[in-house]
Each structure stands twice: as C-alpha cells, then as structure tokens.
N, C-alpha and C positions, 0 to 999 in steps of 0.2 A: 277222114279217119287219121291221116298222117298228121294233120294239125293237132288233133286231140292227142295223138301219141307223143308228139313233141312236148306238149304241156306236161303230161304225166311223167315223162322221162326226166324233165328238169326238176320236178318236185319229188322225184324218186318214190312215187306212189306205185300202186299195182298197175303195171304198164299194159298188161294184156286186156283187162276189162275192169270196170269198177267192181269191187269185191263185195258181192252180196251173197256169197256161198255159205251154206251151212255145213256142219260136220257130216251130215248124211250124204252130201254130194262129193265128198273127197274120195279120191282113188285109194284103194287099199295098199298099193305098192309104195307110193311116196318115194320113188327113186328118180332123181333128176340126172340126166346125162347131157353133157355138153363137151365140145372139142376145144382144144387150144392148139395154136400153131407150133409152139416150141415147148419142150419139156422144161420143168422148173430148173432154174440155174442156181438159185441160192435163196433159202428161206431163213437164213440167220439175220435177224433184224440189225445186227451190228455191221454187217457187210452187204446186205441185200441192196441191189440196185432198185430203182423205182419204176422200172419197166414191167408191165404186166407180162405174163400172168402171175409172177411171183407175188407181187403185192396184193393183187385181187384175191388170191387164194389165202394168203397169210392173214389177211384181216379177219378171217373167220376162225383162225387158230390161236392167235395171240391177242393180248390186251395190255393195257397200262393204267395209269392213273385216270386218264380221261380219253374220250373218243369223240369223233364227229358224228352227229346224228344225220338224218336224211336231208336236213336243211343246211348242213355243214356248220352247225352250231356246236360249241364245245359243251359236252355233258359228262358227268361223272361215269367212270367205269369201275375201277377198284377203289378209287378215292370216295370218301363219304362227303359229298358236297364240295364246295370251294375250300381252298386252304385258308388257314389263319395267316395273315400277313402283318408283319411288324410295321410300326408307324413310319419307319424310315424306308420301307419297301424292300428291305434286303433279306429278311428271314421269312421263309415259307414253311408252315407246319401242315403237313398232309396227314389226315387220319384215314386209315385203310379199313376196308370191310373185314370183319373178323371171320366171315365165312368163305372168303375167296380161296380157291384151290386151283392148283395146276391139274391138268387132265389126268395125271397119274395119281392124284390124291394128295400130293404134298401141299402143305399150307403155304400161302403167299405171305411173306413177311416184309417188313421195311428193309431188312438186310438184303433181300433179293433185289430190291430196286438199287441199293447202293452198289451191289455187285454188277448188276446189268449195266448201269450207266457208266461206271468206271471201265467196264469191259469195252463198251462202245468206243470210248476215246483212246483206250490203250492199244487197240488193234491198228495195224499199219494202214489198212484201207477202211478206217472207221467211218461211221455216219452215213447218212443217206447220200448216195452218189448221184450227181446231176446227170440227166440223160445226155445232154449235149457233150459232156466231157466226163466220162466215168472216173477219171483220176481225181477230179475236183470234188471236194467234200463240202458238206453242209453243216458247219460247226455250231449247232444250236446250243449245245451245252457250254458254250464259251462264257456265258454269264455266270456260271457256277464258280464259286471261289476255289482256286486251285486247278482250274481247267488247264491252263498252259503247262503246268508241271506234269500232268498226266499225258497230255498231248505229245510232248517232246520226250517222254520216257524218263523224266527226272523222278517221278513218283508213280506209284501204282493206284493211288486213291486221291480223289479230290477232297481237300479239307472241308469243303462246303457241304459234303454229304454226310449225314449221320442218322443212324437208327436209334431213336430214343428208347423204343421198345419194339416188340413185334409188329405193332399196328400204328406206329407213329414215325413218319419220315420227316426229318428236318433238313431243309436246304438253305444254305446261305449264299447269296449272290454277291458278286463283286461290284454291281451297280444296280440301281432300280430298273426293272424291266417288266412292266405289266403285260406286255405282249407275250411274254414267255409262257404264260398259262396255255395259250392256244397251241404252242409248239409241243406241249406235253401230250397232245393228242396224236402226234405223228409217230410213225412206226419205230423210229430209232430209240424211243423211250419205253418200248414194250418190255415187260418184266420177264426174265428167264429163270429157269430152275438151275442154280449153280451145281447142284449135286448131279444132275443128268448130264450137263455139259462136260464136267470133269471126268465122269465115268465113261462117256461115249466119244470124247475127242472134240477139240475145239472146232475142227473143220468138218467133221462128219456127223455130229450129233443129230442134225435135222434130217438126214437122208433116209432114215428108216421110220416106220410107224412107231416103234418103241422109243426112239430118241426124240421125235418131234413132239415135244411137250410144251403146251402153252396154257393160257388161262381162258381162251375163247371157247365158244359153244361147240366147236367141231374138232375132231381129231382124225389123223390119217389112219386108215385100217389096212391098206395095201398099196404097194408101188411096184410097177414094172418099168424101170427106167427106159425112156424113149417110147413107151407104149401107152401106159395108163396109170391112173391113180384113183383111189377110192377113199371117201371120207364118211364118217358117221357122227351123229350127235354124241357129246360127252354124257355118259350116264350120270344122272343126278347132278347136273351142272349147277354150280353155286349161284350163277346169275339168274336162274329161273327157267323159263320155258326156252327150249331150243327150237321151237316151232314144230312143224308137221313132217318135215323130211326125215326119212330113215337112212337114206344113202345118197351120196353125191358121187357119180362116176364121171371121171374126166379122161378123155382120150386125146393123145397127141396126133393131130392130123394137119400136116403143114399146108396142104392144098385147100384153098378156100372153096373151090367148086365141089371138091369131095365132101367138105363139111356141109354144104347146102344139100348135096345128094343124101347125106345121112339124115339131115333134118326132114327131107321129104319122105324118106322111108321109115320115119319114126324111130330111128336109132338115137337121134338127139332131140331134146326138147327145146333147147336154146342154142343159138350160134352167136358168138360175140361176147359171151360172159367171160369175165376176168381178162379181157383183151383190150382194156382202155389204152389208148396210145398206139395200138398196133394197126388197126384198119383206118389209116388216114391218107393213104396215097392212092391216087386215081388209078395207077397201074394195077393195084390190088383190088380196088373197089369196083371198077367198071365190070370186070368179069364176074365178080361176086354178085353184084346187083342184077346183072343179066341172067345169071343162073337162078336167082331168087325172084324173078319177075312175077311169077304167079303169087308168091307170098307177099310181095309188095302190093300187088293189086288187091289182095284180100285184107290188107291192113295189118299184117303180121311183122312188118318192119318198123322199128322204133329208132328215132334218131334225135340228136341234139348236140349243141356245141360242147366240146369236151377237150381238155388236155392241152391245147396249144392254139396259137394265133399266128398271123402273118402281118408283119409291120414293115414300114419304111423307116430306116434309121438314118439320122443325119450326123455328119461329122460336126459335132458341136464344140470341138477344140480348136480346129484350124479350118481355113477356107472360108468362102463367102457366106455360108450358112451358120457359122460358128458363133458362140457367145462373144468371142473376142472381136469379131467383125460386125457386131450388131445384126446378126442374121435372123433375129426373131421374125421380123416382118416378111422376109423371104420364105422362111419355113411356114409361116401361117398362110401365105398366099398359095404355096404348093399344096398344103393340106386341104384348104378350102376348095381347091380346083379339082378334087378327086371325087367322083361319084362312086362310092364304094359298092353300090349295087351293080353298077356296070362292070366293075372289076370282078365281083362274084360271078356274074353271068359268064364272063370270059374265062375265069380260072376254074371254077368248080365243075364245069362240064355237066353232062347228063347224069353223072353219078352224084352230083350235088355234094361233093366232099367237103364243102365249106359254106359259110354264110357271111354276109356283109356284117362288119363290126359297127353296128349302128351307133354305139356309144363312143367309138374311137379310142377306147381305153384298152389297156393290156388285159385286165381281168375279165374272165368269162361270165356269162349270165349264171347266176346262182352262187357265185363266189363272194366272199366278204369284200366290201368296197367296190362292187360292180357299179358302174356309173349310170346304169339305166339306158334306155334307148332315146337319145336326144333327138335324132331325126332331122337336125338342121346343120349337119356337118358339111354339106355340099352347097356352097354359095359362090358360084363362079364369078358373078359380077363384083362382089366384094373382094374376091381373090385378085381379080385383074386390077382393081383400084389400088389395093395394097402393093402389088408388084410394081405398078407404074410409079408410085410414090417412092418406093425403096430402090428400084433399079430402072430409072427412066430411060436410059439408053441401052439397056440390055447387056451391059458389059459384065455385071456381076455373075450372071448365070451362063455366060457364053462358054461353050464347050462342056456343059454339064454332062456328067455320066452317071448312070445307075448301075451299080455293081450287083450281080445276081448269080445264084447257082444255076447250073444247067438243067436242074430238075424241072420238068414241064410246068408244075404249078408256080414255081418261083419265076421262071422265065416268062410265062404268060402274064403274070402280074406286073412284072417290070415293063413289058411291051405295052400293056393296056394303060398303065400309068403314064408312060411316055407319050402315048397317043392323046390322052386326055389333056396333058399339059400343053401339047402343041395346039390342040383345038381351043382350049379355054384360056390359055395365057399367051400363046405365041412363043412359048419356051421350047427350044429344040434340044432334046437330050439324047445321048447315045446309050444303048444298053451294052454294058461290058460283062461278058459271061466269064465267070471265074472258073478255073480248072477244079476238078474234083478235089475235095478236101482242102482247097485253098482258103486262107483266112482273108478277112476284109482288108482292103488297102490300109497302109499305115497312115498315121495322122497327118503327115506333111501336107503342105498347102497344094494338094492335087485337086483336079476337077471332079474326082469321084467323091462327091459330097453326099451322095445318097446311096443307100444299099437296101436291097430286099432282105429282110431278116425275119426273125420269129422267136417266140418264147414258148418253151414247153412248161406247162403249169400243172405238175402232178400233185400238188398239195395246196391247200387253201391258206395262204399266209401272205397277205399283201405287203407287210413290212419287208419281207425278204426280197420280193420282186422289185419294189421301189428302191430299196437301199442298194441292192447288189447291182442293179442296172443303171441307176441314175445318180448315185452318190459315191459309193466305194467301188473302185476298180472298173468303172465303166469305160475307161479309155476314150478314144476320140469318138466312138460310136454310141457312147452312153454316158460320157462324162459331163452330164448336165449339171450346172451349178445355179441354184436359185435359193436365196435365203428364205423366202416364204415357203417354198416347198420343204426345205429341211426343217423349218420351224414346225410345220404340220406333222412331220414324221416324229419329231422330238416330243410333241404333245401326245401323239398316239402311243409312243414307246412306253409312256408312264401309265397308260390307261389299261384296264382290263379289256379283254377281247369284246365283251358285250358293250363297252362304252366307246371303243376306238373307231367304230365304223364311220362316223361323221368326218373325223379328221382324215381318214384314208380316202373317202369320197372326194373331199376338197382337194387333197393332194393329187389324186388321179385326174380331176378336172383341170387343175392347174397345168399338168403335163400336156393335156389335150389342147387347152386354150393357147398355151405358149408354143405348141407344136414342137415339143422336145423330141417327139417321134410321131409317126402317123399309124394309128391302128387301122388296119384295112379289112382283115378277114379273121373269122374264127374257124378252125377246123371242126369237123363233126364226127361223131361216133355212131356206129350202127349196131343194132342187135335184132335178131330174129327171135320171136317168142311165140310158142304155140298158144292157141286160144284157150287151152285148158290149164295154162300156168297162171298162177296168181302171185303177185309180190315181186316178180323179177323186174329189174330196171336199173337205171344209173342216173347220177347227177353229173355235174361238170367235172367231178374228180373221181368218184368211186362207184362201184356196183352197190346195189342194195345188199344187205346181209342175207345169208342163206336161211337164217332163222325166220325170215318173213315170207319165204316161198312156200306155196302149197300147190298140190296137183289135184285137179278135179277129175271126176270120172269122165272118160271119153271113149 
C-alpha cells in the first residue's frame, strides 16, 4: 500500500484511492479540515517567504500569467496561451483572458501586472526569499529592461513593462531568456489588485478576509490570528469550476501528536497539508509516526521525496580536491565509493525521513531535469583504482576532514560516509562538527575539503539551482568551473521550458560524472489522508489544488 501511495504522491493524483466515485457518493458537507503548525506569517507575494504554510495556502488564492500543473509543467493561467516572442527574443507580448477577475469582482488588466511586478522589485525585501537565508533574494525579474533602476530605487517602474491595452502586456528584456517563461509561474509574479492594496495598506492588506484579494479559486472568509482560518470558493469564479469543497477550515496546532489525535477523532481530514518543507526532521517525525502507527498500518500515510536533499560538497577552489589541483579523479573516487542506500539506512532511521538519491543529482524526482535512477553510482573497485592512480602514496588525502552540522541526520551521514571511505578506499577522514550557525570553512588550502551540505528546492527551476550553486557566487564549496557545463546552461537559457529539459539533464549528469558534488539523500514529506478524501496529495514541490479535492460519504 505504501509503495502505491508513493507513486500517486509523486504524480499528484488522487492519493487516497483511485477516483471512481459518482456525485451520489459525495458527502453533503464538503468541509475539509486540517491543522498547520504555525500561523500565516505573510501572504503578500512580494515579500512572502517560501516556507509553508504560507505558500501552500496562497497558491489557492492568487494566480498569474502561468502556473505549474500536477506534473510541474508550465500551463496558462490568466495568459491566453504562450506569448508572442520577437525574432530577437527580447520582446514578449502576453494576451490576457478578458474574463479574468479578482475575487472582489474587479477586472484583471495588463496594468495590474505592471503595477504588481514593479511593486515586487521596489520593496526593500522584495522577491521570493530563499529559505536558507531569508535576507537573500531571488531576482528573477532581472532580465526585464530597467530592472536595476527599480531595484536600487532610481525609478519606480521598469521601462520594459508596458500595458498596450487592458488585455495586452508587453515585456522587453535586456537579453534573450527563454527560461524566463517558467519563472512566470512562480509566486512573485502573481497579479495583485492595486486599488485594494492602496486602500488597505501596503503591509496589512492581506491580513483580513476583505483585503486578501486574488484571482485564484478560493478566498478567505474568516481569520482568528493564532487560532484558525476559513476559506470558501469564489462565487462564479472566472476560471471555471472550483471543485466540490464548500469550506476549508485550517487550525493552528503546533504539536504534531495533537494533530494526529485530532485526525483520529475526525476533527481533521488531512494532516500535513500546506506543510511542505516542515516535517523533515527526525526529532519531529519519529513521535509523529509513532502516534500515527495505526494509520500507517492501514495505508493512510503518503510519502515521497520533497523539497530538499543532502549532499557532500567539495572545496573545488583550493586544496587537493579542487579544480586547480586536478582533483577530479579524487572526487570521482570518493563519490563512487559511497553506497547511498547504506547511508540512507543509517541516516533516515525508523522514521524513514529520507531516501537514497539514486540519480546522484540535485533535482528531486518529478522536477524538470531530474536525472532518473541510474543505479550504478556505487562502484567501489573502480573507485579504488581511480584513487590509487591519482594518489598512489595517500599523501593527497592525508588528514582529510568532513565538516558537518551537529544535527543528527547530518552528523550520521558524515560518520557513515567516513566509515565507507575507510572500508572501501583505505582513506581515513575525521569528522569535524561545526558549531551551531557556523559557516563552512573558508577556501584556504585546509584539509576540510569535504562538507555535508544540502539544497532546499521549493520551486522547479533547474537553471537557478545550477547557476547559483555551480557558476555564480558558488565560492569554494560550489565554485565549479567547467566550460562544457556552462555551454549546456547557455543553450538551455535560450530555449523555452518545454525544450530545455535535455540540456538540463546533460548538465546535471556532467556534474554527477565529474563529481562536482555528491548527491546522497533526498528528504521526504509525509501526509495523512482519510480514506474518504479524494484528490489530496503533493508532488516534489507543491500540494495539489483544493479545487481537486472531494469528500465521500463516510
């Protein structure tokens, strides 16, 4: 049952059971209840962090030109099909649906997009904030002409944005960027109602049901801060059917065992909804799964890789494993000597909070550019042969250290990798535990050439992960330089998302084959779903939309 559940989660289909229900079998109530651990922090797309539950809930309230479907493909939302693109790749003309409306009835116009996108970049804490460093921003609109002027406050409007008329948005880029179309499905480009924000306040407009106005199929109907929220379908929603649900009730319940108790006594229909990225630590999940043991036995627990990974990073700038010291062979040997399933067995524990990264890549199953399950990444004999040819007397890796956090999963991973290297290669490494909040050692030619690291992947955009970590600003732990790798990214940059997958896969495989890093584990997400619920689930990044959920008689 759990294997079947894993498959349906990754495909974001109806996770409880195959949906063969008829209208006569539906419950009359159609009220879905679920808990979240923390109250909403910010639903303003311009400043919203990408930690759940904010994003998980906001995706049902807001919309933009495009959106990701269940398979994480870019599909139109308010845009009418793909844009018209000029021959030089610099001018995009978007045609908007004429029937699109905000939840308060205001029409959606091209001017709303011009306002919303300029607002994102003009706010001091603008754009999607990265989880690892909330102060760091994700400047996707940088390809729009005039972006820099707005970003630094020199201008209030990007010259590259123009509303030709109410239903035609023209965007001029500073350079060709085919990948940009996929980024227009991300939350920071959601369209907002300027009239509502100006009347209700830049910082408080979203905090009340009357102010939280979007173009999505649901709207907030009540909110008791720190206690509960309720949502309902938008009447006569412009996008068509809002599904079967009549009400969504969300309660703030910090304790996970209390959430499970509520699930058992039928207070909650689902546990783990809108919580992507939250339930990933064993200290949280072990008691959660222990409390839900009966539900696990009955097959009501659904799980799959989601949101983040665990890797080994190499100092590729200085030291024995660096590009400068021809460290490729050493990195390859260390990578091929790791049995990732053994690491998973040691790290994931009985809670199974993670899984072996069979592809060895950064990207999770289901994401664009995922490398597939190669299954041949553990080759200890080849690893030993490579190492002996590269470091015949053992001097290069003498005194090797693995830097790691003191968090149990990171520490256990470092210790297991150390033991495997000793057994398979005869390489003896010490585990160096970093103090809380400490950064990785500086680049200098120190023996700490390996570090346990990880990437949080809350949106499906392979270009960003590859460029930010291995091209621009990667530092000693990600400053990988490879002309073939960058050429593949340059090719993908000019292609539309539907065409760029092959280049991204080749780039990802090059990283793995060259051992620019070692992908070891994927973290996993968990959700309890009652047997009478249809349409609930999640993929590697998002929950399924509320509009697909229905409740059967029970």
